[in-house]
Each structure stands twice: as structure tokens, then as C-alpha cells.
C-alpha positions in Angstrom: 91.7 141.1 62.5 95.4 141.7 63.3 97.4 139.1 65.1 99.8 139.6 67.9 103.4 138.3 67.6 103.7 134.7 68.7 105.8 135.7 71.7 102.8 137.6 73.1 100.2 134.9 72.9 101.8 132.1 74.8 99.3 130.7 77.3 99.8 130.7 81.0 100.7 127.3 82.6 97.4 125.6 83.2 96.8 124.8 86.8 94.0 122.6 88.3 91.2 125.0 89.1 89.1 124.4 92.2 85.8 125.8 93.2 85.3 127.9 96.3 84.7 126.0 99.5 80.9 126.2 99.2 81.1 124.4 95.9 83.9 122.0 96.7 83.5 118.3 96.3 82.6 117.9 100.0 79.7 120.3 99.5 78.7 119.1 96.1 77.7 115.4 95.9 79.2 113.7 92.9 76.7 111.4 91.2 77.7 108.6 88.9 78.3 109.4 85.2 75.0 109.4 83.3 74.7 107.3 80.2 74.5 108.7 76.7 70.7 108.3 76.3 70.1 110.2 79.6 72.5 113.0 78.6 71.0 113.3 75.1 67.4 113.4 76.5 68.5 116.0 79.1 69.8 118.4 76.5 66.9 117.7 74.1 64.6 119.0 76.9 66.8 122.0 77.6 66.7 122.9 73.9 63.0 122.4 73.7 62.5 124.7 76.6 64.8 127.4 75.3 66.4 126.9 71.9 68.7 129.9 72.0 69.8 130.5 75.6 71.7 133.8 76.1 74.2 135.0 78.6 73.0 137.6 81.0 76.0 140.0 81.0 75.3 143.1 79.0 77.8 144.0 76.3 78.0 145.7 72.9 81.1 144.2 71.4 83.9 141.7 72.1 85.8 144.2 74.2 82.9 145.1 76.5 82.2 141.4 76.9 85.8 140.8 78.1 85.5 143.6 80.5 82.1 142.5 81.8 83.2 138.9 82.4 86.4 140.1 84.1 84.4 142.3 86.4 81.9 139.5 87.2 84.4 137.4 89.2 82.9 137.1 92.7 80.0 139.3 91.7 76.5 138.9 90.2 75.7 139.5 86.6 73.0 141.9 87.7 75.4 143.9 89.8 77.9 144.1 86.9 75.2 145.2 84.5 74.2 148.0 86.8 77.8 149.2 87.0 78.6 149.0 83.3 75.3 150.5 81.9 76.8 154.0 81.9 80.4 152.9 81.6 80.0 151.2 78.2 78.3 154.3 76.8 81.5 156.2 77.2 84.2 153.5 77.1 83.3 150.7 74.7 86.8 150.3 73.2 90.2 149.9 74.9 91.3 153.3 73.6 88.3 155.0 75.2 88.9 153.1 78.5 92.5 154.4 78.6 91.2 157.9 78.1 88.8 157.5 80.9 91.6 156.3 83.2 91.7 154.1 86.2 90.1 156.6 88.6 87.3 157.3 86.2 86.7 153.6 85.8 86.6 153.1 89.6 83.8 155.6 89.8 81.7 153.4 87.6 82.5 150.0 89.2 83.0 150.8 92.9 79.8 148.9 93.8 81.5 145.7 92.5 83.6 143.5 94.8 87.4 143.8 94.5 86.8 146.9 92.2 90.3 148.4 92.7 92.2 145.3 91.6 89.7 144.8 88.7 90.1 148.4 87.6 93.9 147.9 87.5 93.5 144.7 85.4 91.0 146.4 83.0 93.4 149.2 82.4 96.4 146.8 81.9 94.5 144.6 79.4 93.2 147.7 77.6 96.7 148.9 77.1 97.9 145.5 75.9 95.0 145.3 73.4 96.0 148.7 72.0 99.7 148.0 71.9 99.9 144.4 70.9 96.5 143.6 69.3 95.7 146.7 67.3 92.9 147.5 69.7 91.1 144.2 68.8 90.1 141.4 71.2 92.0 138.2 70.1 90.0 135.1 69.2 92.3 132.4 70.6 92.2 131.1 74.1 96.0 131.4 74.6 95.9 135.1 73.5 92.9 135.9 75.7 94.6 134.2 78.7 97.7 136.4 78.2 95.6 139.4 79.2 95.7 140.5 82.9 92.7 139.3 84.9 91.6 136.9 82.1 91.7 133.2 83.1 90.5 130.1 81.3 86.9 130.6 82.4 86.7 134.2 81.2 88.4 133.2 77.9 85.9 130.4 77.4 83.0 132.7 78.0 84.3 135.1 75.4 85.0 132.3 72.9 81.5 130.9 73.4 79.5 134.1 73.5 81.2 136.2 70.9 82.8 133.7 68.5 80.3 130.9 69.0 83.0 128.4 69.7 81.8 125.5 71.8 84.0 126.4 74.8 82.8 125.3 78.3 83.2 127.9 81.0 82.7 126.1 84.3 81.5 128.3 87.1 79.9 127.4 90.5 76.5 126.7 89.0 77.8 124.5 86.2 80.1 122.6 88.6 77.1 121.9 90.9 74.7 120.9 88.2 77.2 118.7 86.4 78.0 116.8 89.6 74.5 116.6 91.0 72.9 115.3 87.9 75.7 113.0 86.8 75.8 114.8 83.4 79.5 115.6 83.7 80.9 114.8 87.1 84.3 115.8 88.1 86.3 116.6 91.3 87.5 120.0 90.0 86.7 122.6 87.4 89.1 121.1 84.8 87.6 117.6 85.2 84.0 119.0 84.7 85.1 121.0 81.7 86.6 117.9 80.1 83.6 115.8 81.0 81.2 118.2 79.3 83.3 118.2 76.2 83.5 114.4 76.2 80.0 113.5 77.2 77.6 116.1 75.7 76.6 115.3 72.1 78.2 117.6 69.6 74.9 119.2 68.5 74.4 120.5 72.0 77.9 121.7 72.8 77.4 125.2 71.6 74.7 126.0 74.1 75.6 123.6 76.8 77.3 126.3 78.9 74.3 128.5 79.0 71.7 125.7 79.5 73.7 124.4 82.5 74.4 127.8 84.1 70.8 129.0 83.8 69.5 125.7 85.2 71.9 126.0 88.1 71.1 129.7 88.7 67.3 129.4 88.7 66.3 125.7 89.3 69.2 123.6 90.6 70.2 126.1 93.2 72.8 125.4 95.9 70.7 125.5 99.1 67.1 124.9 97.9 66.9 123.3 94.5 63.5 123.8 92.9 63.1 120.1 91.9 59.3 120.5 91.6 59.9 122.8 88.6 62.8 120.9 87.1 62.2 119.6 83.6 64.9 116.8 84.0 63.9 115.6 87.5 63.2 112.1 86.3 66.6 112.0 84.7 68.6 113.5 87.5 70.8 111.3 89.7 70.7 113.7 92.7 69.4 111.7 95.6 68.5 114.6 97.9 65.7 116.0 95.6 63.3 118.4 97.3 59.6 117.6 97.4 
């Protein structure tokens, strides 16, 4: 894989990332930090229930994964998958995306929120990949974050899902689960990311992102958590458990 010149891969200044108001600290109770035994048992159960958790965004290569994750901001994975099903059949490389053009891309993704701005970013990042990275998606966080529309969370998703690097992409679901359960509490996204890296045993780091996001998406939901179906209910520090 070709490498970009050093001047092109400088990372953007890292700012403290906050969740939307609905997931802010005031709306997400922060439980005390769980102890090592509790954390280890929690992830043992997650692994027992699903040994190889998978992300739900459809993709066929590193490039389509970058595009899918970039499109998923403020959108559902299911909605992105519907929009990209036909798109990725004709534009699965940055070169093909440039041939399709911005208006052609918009026709495929206009059902996704903020589609015009996202289309501009996809075209810009595709051009940069062709011109500066020989058409290949880079495998460093700094290089990924140099691409338009790719922030730390998107970069971490790509590093984790494609290169199997134990990067922790903290979204709304993970922020909520980490704070409610006490597994990795933190007042902002960066604090939760660091807490997961610091607190979760090494053997569970690779899949921690997907275990937590899927748990938050289907069990530990924002408004009505399904505590009656939760496999870690007895370990969870969340006081407002549902019956």
C-alpha cells in the first residue's frame, strides 16, 4: 500500500467531542466506575452470547466502508444500507465515484439526512485518495482524519472493522451504555473512549466497540431499556432499571 507524503497526513487538532443534547451527561446518568471483575465478567458474557460481533453497515472494501460510515452520521445504518445497495455496485472505488460525479451520487443518497454536504465530502475525499494515496484508503488514524468528512469516530470505525485494530469509536449508544453500566464512564466522548481503552481487558478490546454498540442499540435503549432481556442486568450499576 502506497503511503502519502508526511505533509498530507498530519492529524487535525483534537477537540473534546460532546454528544448531542439527548445523550449529554444531563440526560445520561453516570454510574461509578465498575471494578475489574465486573468488567471482565460483563465482556465474558458478551463474548459467550456472540463471539464475533459484526458491524451493520454494508461494505465491500475499505473505500466503501469509509463512505458508508461518513454517510451514517445522523442517519441509521439501515437507511444508509438502502441508499448504498445500488451505489456500491457501480462506485466501489474512489476512481469510479469521481466518474459518477456529485449529482450522480446525490441521486443515490438523497434519502439520507444532510445528503448534499455528505456528497460534497465524499467527492472531495475520493479525489484526495486518488491524488495523494494512489486510490487506496490509508491505515493510520491521522491519515484517515485528513480526509473531508472523516472525524475520529469514523476513523476508529474503519481501523476497527477493516484493519482489526482495537480502536474504540464512541457513538450515542456506546456513550450511554458505558455511563449507565459503569463499564467506562466519562463526561464526553473522549473520556469514554479513554476509559474503554484503560478499563476493558486486552482480550476483549477488539470487539468491545461492537458489543457495546449492539447492546445499546437493541437492549440498553435510550428511552425504554429492555432490562428484562439484559444478560448483564445483575452487573449493571444503572439504578433506573425497568421491570
